[in-house]
N, C-alpha and C positions, 0 to 999 in steps of 0.2 A: 621175755628181759629177764635176764639175770645178771647176780655183781659176784666179783668176788675182792679178796683182800690185798690191799697191797705189798710191798714190803716195810711201811712206813705207816703202816697198819689203816691206811684211808679205804678208802671202798672205789669201784670202779662199777659202772654199768654196760652191761655186756645183750648185746642186740644177734640175734642168731637170725640168719633168714637162707631158704634154699637145702635142698639135698644134694648128698654127696660126698666128696672128697672136700675135706674141712681144711677151709684157707682163713688164716687169720688177718685180718684187717684193721691197722688202727686209727681209724678215722671218725670224726665225729657224725653217727648215723642219722644227724637232721641237720634241714638246712638252715643256716644261721639267718638272721631277719635284724632289721630295724638298721641303724646309724653302721652298724661294722659290716653289717651288708654291703650297702654302698661303699665305704671305705675299700671293703676286699675288691668290687667289682673298679673300684677305679685301678686300682693295680694287677688288673687282671686276673685277680683270682677268683676261682667258684665258690660260694658261699654254699653251694647244695653240694660240693665234691663228694665227700661222703656216700650221699642221697645217691647219686649218678653211678658209684662205683658199684656198692652194695647192689642198684638195681641192673647193671649193668653185668654181673656175676652171678647172682645168686638163683640162675637159673639153671645152673651148669655145677655150682658148686654150692657146699656150705659154707654159708658166708659168717664168719665170727666179728661185727666190728664193735670197737670198743675206742672210746677218745682217747688216746693213753696223752697226746701231748695236753687237751683239752685238762685232765686230769691233774697234770704237773703244773699248769697255769693256774690251777683253783687254789690248787692245797699245794705250795713247793715241797721239793724236800732240797735244801740250798747244802746240806750234809753227807744226801743219803742217794746223788743218785748218778752211782757209779755202775758199769758195766754188767758187775755181778748182779747187782740188784734189778737192774734193768731185766738182765733175763729171769729172772726169777719170778719178776713181774709175768712177764710175757708166758711162762709156764703156767703160772697159777692161773691166765685166762684160759689156757688150753683145758687144765685141771677142770675148770669149773662148768665146760660143755662138755667134759666126756673124751676132749680129742689124745687119742693115745699116740696118733702119727699126725702132722697137717704139714701146712704149708704157709709163709710168711709172706706179706708184701710190706714193702715201706717205701716212703719218698726223702728225701733227704736224712735229718739225722736221724728220722726214724726208720733209714734204709741201713746209718751206722748201727742201731741196734741189735738190726736183725743179723747184722755181721756176728757179731756179739753173740747172741743166742746161737747162733750156728755152732761157735765153738764150744759151746758149754751144754748142750745136749744131743743125744742121737735119736731125738724121736720128731726132729725137724726133716721132712723129706722135700723141701722145695724152696727156695731162697727165691725171691725176686727185689732187688738193689735198684728203685728209682734216683736218678739227680744227687748221689754219693758214688765215690768210685770204689771199687773193693782192692784196688792195687794204686797206691802213690795219692793214700789220700788228705787231703788238707787239714790233719790235726793240728798242724803248730798253725796253720792260719785260722783256725775255727776257735784256736783255744785264746789268741790274739783280740781276734774281733768279740769273745763272750766275755773277756776279761776287760776291755773298753766298754762293752753293753753296764756290765756289773759298776764300772766305774761311775758310770754317767745316772745309773739308776741309784748310787749313793749320792750322790751330788745334786738331785733334784729333789732327793727326799728330803736333803737337807734345808730346802727352800722353803718360802712359805710359799701359798698356791699361790698368792697375788705375786711375789716374784718371780715365781715359775711361769705363769702366764704372761709375764710381761718380757720372759723371755725367750718365747715360744717362735720357734721359728718356721717358716713356711715351709713345707713340707712337698718337693716334688715328685710329680707320680711318676716311679721308676727309679728314682735315684735313691739308692739305699743309702748315701751319705748324708740327705736332709733328715733322716728319721731321726726323731726325738726318741728318746728312750725316758718313758715317764710310768715305768712300772715298777712297782715294789722290791727293793735289791733282791729277796729272797729268788723271787721270780727268777733272775740273772744269773746269782748266786750256783744253782742248782745243773746250769749249763756249764759253768767254771769247772764245777766241780766234774762234772764227767769228761770235760775235756781234759781237767788235771790229770785225771785217771789212766787217760789215753795218750798220755804226752810219750811213756816210752813203749806203746804197740809200733808193733813189723808187722804191719796188716801182707807181707810178703809171704814173712813166716808162716803166718797164720794160717796159708790157703793149705797146706800137706793136711791141714787137720778140719777139712770139709768136707763131708764127706755126701753132701745133697747135690743133687741138681741146682743150676744156680743160674740165672741170668739176670743179667744189669741193662741199664739204658739211662741215656740222660741227652739232654738239648746239646746240638752242636754248638750252639750259642749259650753253654750255661757257666757263663763267667763272671763272676760279679765283682765288682772294684769298689772299694771303700776310700772312700778321702782322710785329708789327716787327721781327723780327731778322731776318726779309728785307725790310726796307724797306718792309711796307706796301703792295709792290704788286699790281696786279690787272693780269691776263693775261689780254685780251677776245678770244675767239675769235668768239663767237658773235657778239656786237655789231656789228664792223665788216661781216661778211657780212652781216646782218639790216639794217643801214644802209644801204649799198649796194648791194645786190640789183641794182636796176635800173639801177646802172652799171656791174658787173659782167656784165651780160645787155650790154647795150650794146656791152660792150667782147668779146664770142665768149665769155665763160661762161654755162655751165649750172650752174644755183644749188640745191643740195636744201638744206633743212635740217628735221633732225630733234627733232619735237614733244617737249621734256621732258626730254633726254639731254642728262647731260655728257658731258667728255672722256672719259672711260675708258668708258660706255655708247655712244658714238656709233659706237667704234673696233671693237666688235664684229662677229663674222666674219657674225651673221646680219643685224646690218644693212648689213654693206660688199660682201657677195656680191650680193644683188639692185640695188643701185647701178650696182657695175661691169658687173654680166653685161648687163643691159639698156641702159645707155649705151653700153658698149664696141661692143655689138653691134650701135648705133644708129648707127654711127659706119664710116666707112668709111679705116680707118688702119694696115690693112694695108702 
């Protein structure tokens, strides 16, 4: 195990397993346990996802695993989580393990930051984006969702613990609209900062500046509809990938659509490992 310093001066632990071409994997290397694990299973998430990805890939690649999302939640970066700073953090991880050239795989917002990384370094040899479209990405929708989450976090923080508990609504598994935001406002603010910085981002114009091998994938049912308190926002992940599949291919992307799977289902190791192993093995990216 090693560690490196992030842009805000905090540190992040890095686990390295396997030999071969280096693959940066922003996942938690350790299985989540206890009540949090049970809550994750109820939603169809895998508490040991990072561990499963590492084990499924480290026999063929040098897997560099680091829990970037966890680091942001533990020590929020409310005013500094910008695309440039995130890319700097990812490069710091590569530097810490001596990787001059490396591939990167991220899912959801961790895929989004992989695209930003590709625009800021020539050291990236392969990029895999899961659960976030490289073209016509839902940046405006995500800004609205993260802004709503931040407003709810501020409101929750202003209540007493007793008052907050009294108004806690029942969360229905699978219903994103029923989720109650009770985390510290600093956690939610950092994602508002990220999406505000991406307000003017033109992902179509950006394609000309991506030089590495690239793959994107998503479940065909990856469409998240939020309710009134979230602004009735639809975050469409599958839609742009399916609608613009031909253009993506013409721009150099390999495209994989997983039939019938939603956002959480498409991120599971049993789906991801075969895709990554097959595609990365076929690339000359070391």
